[in-house]
DSSP file (Angstrom, degrees, kcal/mol; ACC not computed):
  #  RESIDUE AA STRUCTURE BP1 BP2  ACC     N-H-->O    O-->H-N    N-H-->O    O-->H-N    TCO  KAPPA ALPHA  PHI   PSI    X-CA   Y-CA   Z-CA
    1    1 A M              0   0    0      0, 0.0    89,-2.7     0, 0.0     2,-0.3   0.000 360.0 360.0 360.0 154.4    0.5   10.9  -12.0
    2    2 A Y  E     -AB  54  89A   0     52,-2.8    52,-3.1    87,-0.3     2,-0.3  -0.949 360.0-161.3-128.6 149.8    2.6    9.5   -9.2
    3    3 A A  E     -AB  53  88A   0     85,-2.7    85,-2.3    -2,-0.3     2,-0.4  -0.966   7.4-158.7-132.5 149.6    2.8    6.0   -7.8
    4    4 A A  E     -AB  52  87A   0     48,-2.3    48,-2.6    -2,-0.3     2,-0.4  -0.999  10.6-166.9-126.1 129.4    4.0    4.4   -4.6
    5    5 A V  E     -AB  51  86A   0     81,-3.7    81,-2.7    -2,-0.4     2,-0.4  -0.964   2.2-170.5-118.9 131.2    4.9    0.7   -4.5
    6    6 A R  E     -AB  50  85A   0     44,-2.4    44,-2.4    -2,-0.4     2,-0.5  -0.977   5.9-160.2-123.2 134.3    5.5   -1.1   -1.2
    7    7 A R  E     -AB  49  84A   0     77,-2.2    77,-2.2    -2,-0.4     2,-0.5  -0.962   7.2-167.3-116.7 120.2    6.8   -4.7   -1.0
    8    8 A Y  E     -A   48   0A   0     40,-3.4    40,-2.4    -2,-0.5     2,-0.3  -0.909   4.2-169.5-108.4 131.0    6.2   -6.6    2.2
    9    9 A E        +     0   0    0     -2,-0.5    72,-0.6    72,-0.2    38,-0.2  -0.846  64.5  34.2-115.9 155.9    8.1   -9.9    2.9
   10   10 A G  S    S+     0   0    0     36,-0.4     2,-0.2    35,-0.3    37,-0.2   0.751  71.3 177.3  75.9  24.5    7.5  -12.5    5.7
   11   11 A V        -     0   0    0     35,-2.6    -1,-0.2    -3,-0.2    68,-0.2  -0.456  16.1-161.1 -64.8 125.9    3.7  -12.0    5.6
   12   12 A T  S    S+     0   0    0     66,-2.0    -1,-0.2     1,-0.3    67,-0.1   0.766  78.5  15.6 -85.8 -26.7    2.3  -14.5    8.1
   13   13 A D     >  -     0   0    0     65,-0.4     4,-2.6     1,-0.1    -1,-0.3  -0.667  62.2-178.7-149.3  86.4   -1.4  -14.6    6.9
   14   14 A P  H  > S+     0   0    0      0, 0.0     4,-2.5     0, 0.0     5,-0.2   0.854  83.4  53.5 -58.7 -37.9   -1.9  -13.1    3.4
   15   15 A A  H  > S+     0   0    0      2,-0.2     4,-2.1     1,-0.2     5,-0.1   0.932 112.2  43.4 -65.3 -44.3   -5.7  -13.7    3.5
   16   16 A E  H  > S+     0   0    0      2,-0.2     4,-2.6     1,-0.2     5,-0.2   0.897 112.6  53.1 -68.9 -38.7   -6.2  -11.9    6.8
   17   17 A A  H  X S+     0   0    0     -4,-2.6     4,-2.4     1,-0.2    -2,-0.2   0.926 109.7  49.5 -60.5 -43.3   -3.9   -9.1    5.7
   18   18 A G  H  X S+     0   0    0     -4,-2.5     4,-2.6    -5,-0.2    -2,-0.2   0.896 110.0  50.4 -61.7 -41.3   -5.9   -8.7    2.5
   19   19 A R  H  X S+     0   0    0     -4,-2.1     4,-2.6     2,-0.2     5,-0.3   0.940 112.4  46.2 -63.4 -46.8   -9.2   -8.5    4.5
   20   20 A R  H  X>S+     0   0    0     -4,-2.6     4,-2.5     1,-0.2     5,-1.0   0.889 113.6  49.1 -65.0 -38.5   -7.8   -5.9    6.8
   21   21 A V  I  X>S+     0   0    0     -4,-2.4     5,-2.7    -5,-0.2     4,-0.6   0.938 113.9  46.0 -65.4 -45.9   -6.4   -3.8    4.0
   22   22 A A  I  <5S+     0   0    0     -4,-2.6    -2,-0.2    -5,-0.2    -1,-0.2   0.902 121.7  35.9 -64.5 -41.3   -9.7   -4.0    2.0
   23   23 A E  I  <5S+     0   0    0     -4,-2.6    -1,-0.2    -5,-0.2    -2,-0.2   0.806 133.9  18.5 -84.3 -29.9  -11.9   -3.2    5.0
   24   24 A G  I  X5S+     0   0    0     -4,-2.5     4,-0.8    -5,-0.3    -3,-0.2   0.831 125.6  36.8-110.6 -44.8   -9.7   -0.7    6.8
   25   25 A F  I  X<S+     0   0    0     -5,-1.0     4,-2.6    -4,-0.6     3,-0.3   0.919 107.2  58.9 -85.3 -42.8   -7.0    0.8    4.7
   26   26 A V  H  ><S+     0   0    0     -5,-2.7     4,-2.3     1,-0.2     5,-0.2   0.913 105.2  51.2 -56.2 -45.7   -8.6    1.2    1.3
   27   27 A P  H  4 S+     0   0    0      0, 0.0     4,-0.5     0, 0.0    -1,-0.2   0.886 111.5  48.9 -58.7 -36.0  -11.4    3.5    2.6
   28   28 A L  H >< S+     0   0    0     -4,-0.8     3,-1.0    -3,-0.3     4,-0.3   0.913 110.7  50.2 -66.0 -42.7   -8.7    5.7    4.3
   29   29 A L  H >< S+     0   0    0     -4,-2.6     3,-1.8     1,-0.3    -1,-0.2   0.861 100.7  62.3 -66.7 -35.9   -6.7    5.9    1.1
   30   30 A R  T 3< S+     0   0    0     -4,-2.3    -1,-0.3     1,-0.3     5,-0.2   0.707  96.7  61.7 -63.4 -18.3   -9.7    6.9   -1.0
   31   31 A Q  T <  S+     0   0    0     -3,-1.0    -1,-0.3    -4,-0.5    -2,-0.2   0.609  78.6 103.9 -81.7 -12.9   -9.9   10.1    1.2
   32   32 A V  S X  S-     0   0    0     -3,-1.8     3,-1.7    -4,-0.3    27,-0.1  -0.553  85.0-108.2 -72.2 127.6   -6.5   11.3    0.1
   33   33 A P  T 3  S+     0   0    0      0, 0.0    23,-0.2     0, 0.0    -1,-0.1  -0.286 103.3  23.9 -55.4 136.6   -6.8   14.1   -2.4
   34   34 A G  T 3  S+     0   0    0      1,-0.2    21,-2.3    20,-0.1    22,-0.1   0.517  81.7 166.1  86.1   6.6   -5.8   13.0   -5.9
   35   35 A F  E <   +C   54   0A   0     -3,-1.7    -1,-0.2    19,-0.2    19,-0.2  -0.300   7.5 162.4 -56.4 133.6   -6.5    9.3   -5.3
   36   36 A V  E     -     0   0A   0     17,-2.7     2,-0.3     1,-0.4    18,-0.2   0.688  57.1 -22.1-117.2 -51.9   -6.6    7.3   -8.6
   37   37 A A  E     -C   53   0A   0     16,-1.6    16,-3.0     2,-0.0    -1,-0.4  -0.991  44.8-159.2-160.8 158.6   -6.2    3.6   -7.8
   38   38 A Y  E     -C   52   0A   0     -2,-0.3     2,-0.4    14,-0.2    14,-0.2  -0.990   8.4-173.7-145.4 139.9   -4.9    1.1   -5.2
   39   39 A Y  E     -C   51   0A   0     12,-2.2    12,-2.3    -2,-0.3     2,-0.5  -1.000   9.5-164.5-136.7 136.1   -3.9   -2.5   -5.6
   40   40 A W  E     -C   50   0A   0     -2,-0.4     2,-0.4    10,-0.2    10,-0.2  -0.988  20.4-167.0-119.2 120.0   -2.9   -5.1   -2.9
   41   41 A V  E     -C   49   0A   0      8,-3.5     8,-2.4    -2,-0.5     2,-0.9  -0.919  22.3-147.0-120.4 130.3   -1.3   -8.2   -4.5
   42   42 A D  E     +C   48   0A   0     -2,-0.4     6,-0.2     6,-0.2     3,-0.1  -0.852  18.6 179.6 -90.1 106.7   -0.5  -11.6   -3.0
   43   43 A A  E     -     0   0A   0      4,-2.1     5,-0.2    -2,-0.9    -1,-0.1   0.434  41.7-117.4 -88.9  -0.9    2.8  -12.5   -4.8
   44   44 A G  E >  S+C   47   0A   0      3,-0.7     3,-1.5    -3,-0.0    -1,-0.2  -0.011  87.9  65.9  86.7 164.4    3.1  -15.8   -3.0
   45   45 A D  T 3  S-     0   0    0      1,-0.3   -35,-0.3    -3,-0.1     3,-0.1   0.805 131.2 -55.0  54.5  35.4    5.7  -17.2   -0.6
   46   46 A G  T 3  S+     0   0    0      1,-0.2   -35,-2.6   -36,-0.1     2,-0.5   0.669 107.7 125.7  76.8  16.0    4.9  -14.6    2.1
   47   47 A V  E <   + C   0  44A   0     -3,-1.5    -4,-2.1   -38,-0.2    -3,-0.7  -0.925  32.3 176.9-111.9 130.9    5.4  -11.6   -0.2
   48   48 A M  E     -AC   8  42A   0    -40,-2.4   -40,-3.4    -2,-0.5     2,-0.4  -0.977   8.8-161.6-130.4 148.2    2.7   -8.9   -0.8
   49   49 A L  E     -AC   7  41A   0     -8,-2.4    -8,-3.5    -2,-0.4     2,-0.4  -0.949   2.4-162.8-127.4 144.6    2.8   -5.8   -2.8
   50   50 A S  E     -AC   6  40A   0    -44,-2.4   -44,-2.4    -2,-0.4     2,-0.4  -0.981   1.0-167.3-125.2 145.3    0.8   -2.6   -2.8
   51   51 A T  E     -AC   5  39A   0    -12,-2.3   -12,-2.2    -2,-0.4     2,-0.4  -0.993   3.7-172.5-130.3 124.3    0.6    0.0   -5.5
   52   52 A S  E     -AC   4  38A   0    -48,-2.6   -48,-2.3    -2,-0.4     2,-0.4  -0.954   5.2-163.7-115.6 134.6   -1.0    3.4   -4.9
   53   53 A V  E     +AC   3  37A   0    -16,-3.0   -17,-2.7    -2,-0.4   -16,-1.6  -0.976  12.4 172.8-124.2 132.0   -1.6    5.8   -7.8
   54   54 A F  E     -AC   2  35A   0    -52,-3.1   -52,-2.8    -2,-0.4   -19,-0.2  -0.902  42.8-117.0-133.8 161.5   -2.3    9.5   -7.3
   55   55 A E  S    S+     0   0    0    -21,-2.3     2,-0.3    -2,-0.3   -21,-0.1   0.756  96.4  16.9 -69.4 -24.2   -2.7   12.6   -9.5
   56   56 A D  S  > S-     0   0    0    -23,-0.2     4,-1.5   -22,-0.1     3,-0.4  -0.920  81.5-101.9-146.3 170.4    0.3   14.2   -7.8
   57   57 A R  H  > S+     0   0    0     -2,-0.3     4,-2.7     1,-0.2     5,-0.2   0.856 114.0  61.6 -61.7 -38.5    3.3   13.7   -5.7
   58   58 A A  H  > S+     0   0    0      1,-0.2     4,-2.2     2,-0.2    -1,-0.2   0.894 104.5  48.6 -58.9 -40.9    1.7   15.0   -2.5
   59   59 A G  H  > S+     0   0    0     -3,-0.4     4,-2.1     2,-0.2    -1,-0.2   0.907 111.1  49.6 -64.8 -42.8   -1.0   12.3   -2.7
   60   60 A A  H  X S+     0   0    0     -4,-1.5     4,-1.5     2,-0.2    -2,-0.2   0.908 111.9  48.4 -63.3 -42.1    1.6    9.5   -3.2
   61   61 A E  H  X S+     0   0    0     -4,-2.7     4,-1.7     1,-0.2    -1,-0.2   0.887 110.1  51.7 -67.0 -37.7    3.6   10.8   -0.2
   62   62 A E  H  X S+     0   0    0     -4,-2.2     4,-2.7    -5,-0.2    -1,-0.2   0.877 106.0  55.8 -64.3 -36.5    0.5   11.0    2.0
   63   63 A S  H  X S+     0   0    0     -4,-2.1     4,-2.4     1,-0.2    -1,-0.2   0.872 104.8  52.4 -64.7 -35.2   -0.3    7.4    1.0
   64   64 A I  H  X S+     0   0    0     -4,-1.5     4,-2.1     2,-0.2    -1,-0.2   0.912 111.5  46.4 -66.0 -42.0    3.1    6.3    2.3
   65   65 A L  H  X S+     0   0    0     -4,-1.7     4,-2.1     2,-0.2    -2,-0.2   0.925 113.9  47.5 -65.2 -44.9    2.5    8.0    5.6
   66   66 A R  H  X S+     0   0    0     -4,-2.7     4,-2.7     1,-0.2     5,-0.2   0.881 110.4  53.0 -65.5 -36.8   -0.9    6.5    6.0
   67   67 A A  H  X S+     0   0    0     -4,-2.4     4,-2.9    -5,-0.2     5,-0.3   0.934 108.1  50.2 -62.9 -45.6    0.3    3.0    5.1
   68   68 A A  H  X S+     0   0    0     -4,-2.1     4,-2.2     1,-0.2    -2,-0.2   0.920 113.3  45.9 -59.2 -44.5    3.0    3.2    7.7
   69   69 A D  H  X S+     0   0    0     -4,-2.1     4,-2.4     2,-0.2    -1,-0.2   0.910 113.7  48.5 -64.5 -42.8    0.4    4.2   10.3
   70   70 A F  H  X>S+     0   0    0     -4,-2.7     4,-2.6     2,-0.2     5,-0.6   0.919 112.1  48.0 -66.7 -42.8   -2.1    1.6    9.3
   71   71 A V  I  X>S+     0   0    0     -4,-2.9     4,-1.9     3,-0.2     5,-0.9   0.944 113.2  48.5 -62.5 -46.2    0.5   -1.2    9.3
   72   72 A R  I  <5S+     0   0    0     -4,-2.2     4,-0.3    -5,-0.3    -2,-0.2   0.917 120.9  35.8 -58.1 -44.6    1.8   -0.2   12.7
   73   73 A D  I  <5S+     0   0    0     -4,-2.4    -1,-0.2    -5,-0.2    -2,-0.2   0.742 136.4  13.6 -84.5 -25.3   -1.7    0.1   14.2
   74   74 A N  I  <5S+     0   0    0     -4,-2.6    -3,-0.2    -5,-0.2    -2,-0.2   0.582 128.8  33.4-130.1 -16.4   -3.5   -2.9   12.4
   75   75 A L  I >X<S+     0   0    0     -4,-1.9     4,-2.5    -5,-0.6     3,-1.3   0.341  71.4 113.4-130.1   6.0   -1.1   -5.2   10.6
   76   76 A A  T 34<S+     0   0    0     -5,-0.9    -4,-0.1     1,-0.3    -1,-0.1   0.848  82.8  49.4 -56.6 -37.4    2.1   -5.4   12.7
   77   77 A S  T 34 S+     0   0    0      1,-0.2    -1,-0.3    -5,-0.1   -65,-0.1   0.759 117.6  40.9 -74.3 -22.0    1.6   -9.0   13.6
   78   78 A L  T <4 S+     0   0    0     -3,-1.3   -66,-2.0     1,-0.2   -65,-0.4   0.727 120.3  41.7 -95.2 -25.4    0.9  -10.0   10.0
   79   79 A L     <  +     0   0    0     -4,-2.5    -1,-0.2   -68,-0.2   -68,-0.1  -0.712  67.3 166.4-122.2  77.3    3.6   -7.9    8.3
   80   80 A P        +     0   0    0      0, 0.0    -1,-0.1     0, 0.0   -70,-0.1   0.632  56.5  68.0 -73.6 -13.8    6.6   -8.3   10.6
   81   81 A T  S    S-     0   0    0    -72,-0.6   -72,-0.2     1,-0.0   -70,-0.0  -0.893  89.7-111.4-110.6 133.1    9.2   -6.8    8.2
   82   82 A P        -     0   0    0      0, 0.0   -73,-0.2     0, 0.0     2,-0.0  -0.304  44.2-111.1 -57.4 143.6    9.3   -3.1    7.2
   83   83 A P        -     0   0    0      0, 0.0     2,-0.6     0, 0.0   -75,-0.2  -0.313  14.3-118.1 -76.8 158.6    8.4   -2.7    3.5
   84   84 A Q  E     -B    7   0A   0    -77,-2.2   -77,-2.2    -2,-0.0     2,-0.5  -0.877  38.2-158.3 -87.6 124.8   10.6   -1.7    0.7
   85   85 A V  E     +B    6   0A   0     -2,-0.6     2,-0.4   -79,-0.2   -79,-0.2  -0.924  17.5 174.9-115.7 131.0    9.1    1.5   -0.6
   86   86 A T  E     +B    5   0A   0    -81,-2.7   -81,-3.7    -2,-0.5     2,-0.3  -0.999   6.6 172.6-131.6 134.6    9.6    3.0   -4.0
   87   87 A A  E     +B    4   0A   0     -2,-0.4     2,-0.3   -83,-0.3   -83,-0.2  -0.987  10.7 127.2-142.0 150.7    7.8    6.0   -5.3
   88   88 A G  E     -B    3   0A   0    -85,-2.3   -85,-2.7    -2,-0.3     2,-0.2  -0.985  54.5 -55.0 178.3 178.3    8.0    8.2   -8.4
   89   89 A Q  E     -B    2   0A   0     -2,-0.3     2,-0.5   -87,-0.2   -87,-0.3  -0.496  49.5-120.9 -73.8 137.7    6.3    9.8  -11.3
   90   90 A V        +     0   0    0    -89,-2.7     3,-0.1    -2,-0.2    -1,-0.1  -0.703  32.3 176.3 -77.2 123.3    4.4    7.6  -13.7
   91   91 A V        +     0   0    0     -2,-0.5     2,-0.3     1,-0.3    -1,-0.1   0.506  66.4  20.7-110.1  -7.9    6.0    8.1  -17.1
   92   92 A A        +     0   0    0      0, 0.0    -1,-0.3     0, 0.0     2,-0.3  -0.952  64.5 174.3-156.8 142.5    3.9    5.5  -19.1
   93   93 A A              0   0    0     -2,-0.3    -3,-0.0    -3,-0.1     0, 0.0  -0.970 360.0 360.0-146.1 158.3    0.5    4.0  -18.5
   94   94 A G              0   0    0     -2,-0.3    -1,-0.1     0, 0.0     0, 0.0   0.377 360.0 360.0-141.1 360.0   -1.9    1.7  -20.3
């Protein structure tokens, strides 16, 4: 399995960002081959995190591309700062 984690800072409206992600992005992500799970987390203080899990690296990389497009097209006003993106192979899970 592979995972991609994105950290967004300076989020202006976490509730609205969550609504848009749930209604618009999650359905797109579920279409990526190898999709396993997705989580959107409000960490407080204008920080939000997303974690995407896929069966293979190709799915994780596709999720990064789709996230960038979705943020640009639907969330730019709410997520004004480019995310920190980290991706890699899952080496332990529970």
